[in-house]
Rosetta silent file (secondary structure, phi, psi, omega in degrees, C-alpha in Angstrom):
SEQUENCE: XXXXXXXXXXXXXXXXXXXXXXXXXXXXXXXXXXXXXXXXXXXXXXXXXXXXXXXXXXXXXXXXXXXXXXXXXXXXXXXXXXXXXXXXXXXXXXXXXXXXXXXXXXXXXXXXXXXXXXXXXXXXXXXXXXXXXX
SCORE:     score description
SCORE:     0.000 S_00000001
   1 L     0.000  -43.373 -179.136   11.265   90.635  -85.013 S_00000001
   2 H   -64.930  -32.074  178.885    9.858   88.323  -82.330 S_00000001
   3 H   -68.606  -34.565  175.619   10.601   85.305  -84.536 S_00000001
   4 H   -65.802  -33.323  178.286   14.256   86.355  -84.734 S_00000001
   5 H   -60.605  -42.389 -179.312   14.326   86.490  -80.936 S_00000001
   6 H   -68.632  -19.399  178.016   13.385   82.810  -80.731 S_00000001
   7 H   -81.977  -12.711  178.567   16.268   81.959  -83.082 S_00000001
   8 L   -72.842  163.395  179.442   18.775   83.407  -80.600 S_00000001
   9 L   -65.148  154.999  179.458   20.541   81.142  -78.117 S_00000001
  10 H   -60.175  -39.394  179.179   18.751   80.255  -74.914 S_00000001
  11 H   -61.921  -44.075  178.407   21.449   82.048  -72.896 S_00000001
  12 H   -62.237  -46.475  179.533   20.933   85.256  -74.886 S_00000001
  13 H   -61.170  -40.192  179.924   17.151   85.031  -74.455 S_00000001
  14 H   -61.814  -43.745 -179.733   17.588   84.400  -70.721 S_00000001
  15 H   -66.468  -41.783  178.746   19.747   87.512  -70.334 S_00000001
  16 H   -63.500  -44.562  179.373   17.366   89.724  -72.324 S_00000001
  17 H   -66.279  -34.712  176.433   14.380   88.516  -70.303 S_00000001
  18 H   -63.338  -42.267  178.672   16.357   89.060  -67.095 S_00000001
  19 H   -65.558  -44.669  177.660   17.028   92.680  -68.078 S_00000001
  20 H   -60.678  -43.455  178.460   13.374   93.230  -69.009 S_00000001
  21 H   -63.281  -37.100  178.180   12.348   91.655  -65.707 S_00000001
  22 H   -64.763  -42.283  178.523   14.772   93.885  -63.796 S_00000001
  23 H   -63.959  -47.805  177.877   13.303   97.012  -65.380 S_00000001
  24 H   -62.794  -37.681  178.091    9.748   95.846  -64.654 S_00000001
  25 H   -63.947  -40.055  178.335   10.841   94.858  -61.154 S_00000001
  26 H   -66.014  -42.417  177.985   12.260   98.309  -60.482 S_00000001
  27 H   -61.753  -44.528  177.728    9.060   99.970  -61.682 S_00000001
  28 H   -59.476  -46.333  179.711    7.029   97.621  -59.466 S_00000001
  29 H   -59.688  -45.860 -178.543    9.290   98.370  -56.496 S_00000001
  30 H   -61.684  -40.182  178.590    9.005  102.134  -57.023 S_00000001
  31 H   -65.795  -46.724  179.177    5.201  101.937  -57.148 S_00000001
  32 H   -62.242  -45.310 -179.494    5.031   99.773  -54.025 S_00000001
  33 H   -59.810  -43.553 -178.557    7.557  102.003  -52.219 S_00000001
  34 H   -59.707  -42.172 -175.828    5.614  105.152  -53.138 S_00000001
  35 H   -91.659   -7.634 -175.151    2.342  103.818  -51.724 S_00000001
  36 L   -78.329  115.553  178.775    3.803  101.885  -48.761 S_00000001
  37 L   -92.443   -2.773 -172.044    3.019  103.615  -45.439 S_00000001
  38 L   -93.794  156.398  179.533    4.640  100.917  -43.263 S_00000001
  39 L  -116.716  143.326    0.980    8.088  100.789  -41.710 S_00000001
  40 L   -75.077  118.396 -169.151   10.714   99.595  -42.470 S_00000001
  41 H   -59.235  -48.855 -177.223    9.547  101.001  -45.782 S_00000001
  42 H   -63.398  -43.160 -176.682   12.355   99.802  -48.072 S_00000001
  43 H   -69.975  -43.908  178.523   12.337   96.249  -46.726 S_00000001
  44 H   -66.106  -39.347  176.793    8.572   95.807  -46.786 S_00000001
  45 H   -63.346  -39.641  177.023    8.425   97.284  -50.282 S_00000001
  46 H   -58.867  -46.715 -178.070   11.168   94.861  -51.369 S_00000001
  47 H   -59.861  -51.477 -177.706    9.155   91.894  -50.056 S_00000001
  48 H   -63.845  -44.883 -179.806    5.918   92.866  -51.824 S_00000001
  49 H   -65.052  -37.043 -179.749    7.601   93.782  -55.105 S_00000001
  50 H   -65.741  -45.637 -179.604    9.653   90.584  -55.045 S_00000001
  51 H   -62.112  -41.481  175.269    6.614   88.346  -54.497 S_00000001
  52 H   -61.410  -40.990 -176.968    4.812   90.071  -57.385 S_00000001
  53 H   -67.633  -26.165 -179.483    7.931   89.633  -59.515 S_00000001
  54 H   -58.651  -52.459 -178.425    8.175   85.870  -59.019 S_00000001
  55 H   -66.202  -40.203 -179.739    5.045   85.146  -61.067 S_00000001
  56 H   -63.699  -46.981 -177.501    5.859   87.825  -63.650 S_00000001
  57 H   -68.531  -36.344  176.068    9.406   86.622  -64.225 S_00000001
  58 H   -59.557  -46.858 -179.460    8.289   82.995  -64.356 S_00000001
  59 H   -63.162  -41.180  178.901    5.761   83.860  -67.062 S_00000001
  60 H   -63.122  -47.367  179.739    8.346   85.820  -69.070 S_00000001
  61 H   -65.578  -39.837  179.254   10.906   83.019  -68.963 S_00000001
  62 H   -62.019  -41.497 -176.739    8.296   80.396  -69.739 S_00000001
  63 H   -77.527  -40.741 -168.484    7.045   82.327  -72.751 S_00000001
  64 H  -113.262  -23.161 -173.805   10.279   83.704  -74.188 S_00000001
  65 H   -91.537  -51.281 -169.817   13.357   81.909  -72.826 S_00000001
  66 L  -100.786  131.271 -178.906   12.790   78.181  -72.912 S_00000001
  67 L   -79.214  -31.217  175.889   11.710   76.321  -76.016 S_00000001
  68 L   -84.803  148.005 -178.415   10.584   73.229  -74.110 S_00000001
  69 L  -113.193  118.741  173.423    7.508   73.632  -71.987 S_00000001
  70 L   -87.642  173.685  174.666    7.343   72.098  -68.560 S_00000001
  71 L   -59.288  128.913 -176.018    4.135   71.824  -66.577 S_00000001
  72 H   -57.643  -53.285 -174.892    3.090   75.417  -65.822 S_00000001
  73 H   -70.677  -32.326  176.845    2.077   74.874  -62.210 S_00000001
  74 H   -66.092  -44.420  179.486    4.997   72.577  -61.472 S_00000001
  75 H   -70.948  -34.531  176.434    7.512   75.132  -62.747 S_00000001
  76 H   -66.017  -42.177  175.879    5.684   77.984  -60.981 S_00000001
  77 H   -58.762  -46.401  178.858    5.763   75.999  -57.733 S_00000001
  78 H   -61.757  -39.411  178.334    9.491   75.396  -58.202 S_00000001
  79 H   -61.050  -43.524  178.749   10.013   79.105  -58.892 S_00000001
  80 H   -66.636  -38.100  177.907    8.305   79.997  -55.614 S_00000001
  81 H   -60.333  -50.922 -179.591   10.353   77.395  -53.701 S_00000001
  82 H   -64.610  -48.037 -172.822   13.637   78.779  -55.034 S_00000001
  83 H   -74.077  -27.031  174.964   12.626   82.418  -54.867 S_00000001
  84 H   -67.316  -38.043  173.817   11.159   82.274  -51.363 S_00000001
  85 H   -61.500  -43.977  177.478   14.570   81.031  -50.220 S_00000001
  86 H   -64.806  -36.052  179.669   16.181   83.917  -52.092 S_00000001
  87 H   -64.571  -41.899  179.324   13.598   86.292  -50.592 S_00000001
  88 H   -59.977  -48.437  178.605   14.470   85.264  -47.030 S_00000001
  89 H   -61.117  -49.997 -173.911   18.164   85.924  -47.678 S_00000001
  90 H   -71.048  -26.635  176.562   17.609   89.182  -49.567 S_00000001
  91 H   -66.957  -43.022  175.440   15.116   90.532  -47.018 S_00000001
  92 H   -61.879  -43.397  177.967   17.742   90.224  -44.299 S_00000001
  93 H   -62.955  -42.940  179.569   20.289   91.853  -46.590 S_00000001
  94 H   -60.360  -47.475 -179.363   17.822   94.620  -47.468 S_00000001
  95 H   -61.525  -45.207 -179.773   17.105   95.373  -43.827 S_00000001
  96 H   -58.831  -48.973 -176.110   20.814   95.415  -42.956 S_00000001
  97 H   -71.981  -41.559 -175.295   21.731   97.763  -45.796 S_00000001
  98 H   -82.665  -43.844 -173.231   18.700  100.078  -45.649 S_00000001
  99 H   -91.573  -45.143 -176.777   17.912  100.197  -41.941 S_00000001
 100 H   -81.660  -41.621 -177.556   21.181   99.464  -40.158 S_00000001
 101 L   -97.935   -8.275  175.962   23.632  101.043  -42.622 S_00000001
 102 L    58.884   39.602  174.470   21.189  103.673  -43.966 S_00000001
 103 L   -78.079  157.325  178.083   22.045  103.187  -47.637 S_00000001
 104 L   -58.874  136.428 -175.123   19.740  104.660  -50.278 S_00000001
 105 H   -62.005  -29.500  178.944   16.755  102.368  -50.847 S_00000001
 106 H   -73.632  -38.813  175.161   17.316  102.277  -54.632 S_00000001
 107 H   -63.501  -42.920  178.244   20.948  101.213  -54.207 S_00000001
 108 H   -62.180  -41.595  176.962   19.812   98.557  -51.740 S_00000001
 109 H   -56.586  -46.526 -179.486   17.202   97.361  -54.266 S_00000001
 110 H   -62.900  -41.881  178.501   19.955   96.930  -56.876 S_00000001
 111 H   -64.433  -44.747  179.379   22.229   95.027  -54.494 S_00000001
 112 H   -66.185  -38.560  176.969   19.386   92.734  -53.432 S_00000001
 113 H   -60.725  -45.803  179.780   18.345   92.209  -57.044 S_00000001
 114 H   -60.782  -41.185 -179.350   21.893   91.184  -57.964 S_00000001
 115 H   -66.665  -40.808 -179.508   22.041   88.723  -55.060 S_00000001
 116 H   -75.478  -29.772  177.494   18.714   87.105  -55.932 S_00000001
 117 H   -63.882  -39.892  177.872   19.534   87.064  -59.657 S_00000001
 118 H   -63.283  -42.571  178.726   22.607   84.962  -58.941 S_00000001
 119 H   -63.604  -47.043 -179.151   20.536   82.513  -56.902 S_00000001
 120 H   -63.757  -39.821 -179.262   17.836   82.312  -59.593 S_00000001
 121 H   -58.829  -39.965 -179.537   20.368   81.897  -62.389 S_00000001
 122 H   -63.569  -39.704 -172.634   21.799   78.790  -60.739 S_00000001
 123 H   -97.585  -13.064 -170.274   18.385   77.133  -60.398 S_00000001
 124 H   -56.320  -57.008 -175.637   16.469   78.487  -63.405 S_00000001
 125 H   -84.352  -36.603 -173.452   17.227   75.873  -66.056 S_00000001
 126 H   -81.553  -19.127 -178.729   18.312   72.945  -63.909 S_00000001
 127 H  -126.732  -54.601 -173.722   15.416   73.022  -61.448 S_00000001
 128 H   -67.531  -50.251 -178.917   12.603   75.471  -62.247 S_00000001
 129 L  -108.893   39.904  178.952   12.340   74.806  -65.997 S_00000001
 130 L   -61.353  128.517 -179.718   13.828   71.329  -65.922 S_00000001
 131 L   -60.301  147.226  177.197   12.834   69.506  -69.113 S_00000001
 132 L   -74.499  127.072  179.717   10.296   66.724  -68.767 S_00000001
 133 L   -95.301  128.493 -179.923   12.008   63.355  -69.141 S_00000001
 134 L   -84.812    0.000    0.000   10.012   60.724  -70.985 S_00000001
């Protein structure tokens, strides 16, 4: 079954890994939120879960999405550069929606995930996992 996965198009693999990452990200967020005693709870939980998710999602895409292998640490560094920018934006959005507008923290998580997914999608292949040119 796993060998058939690698025969699928890169776009299909990217979408499947994104969905798997979203599910794992939600579970991570729920665990962090449950144990987080600090306020603003939703926003701080978002930050911690997001930072954990950067390395996890990078590893998933590196292993399952892209057939060419870039330098591990170079692509991980690029992932953190892109995703820290996305984190700054989404943290502000999270605070606005959860604290100022009092939306449910799970709905806010989904909105923030969608916003950061769009940012990551733009940079994923062209910057983070850019093929090595000989």
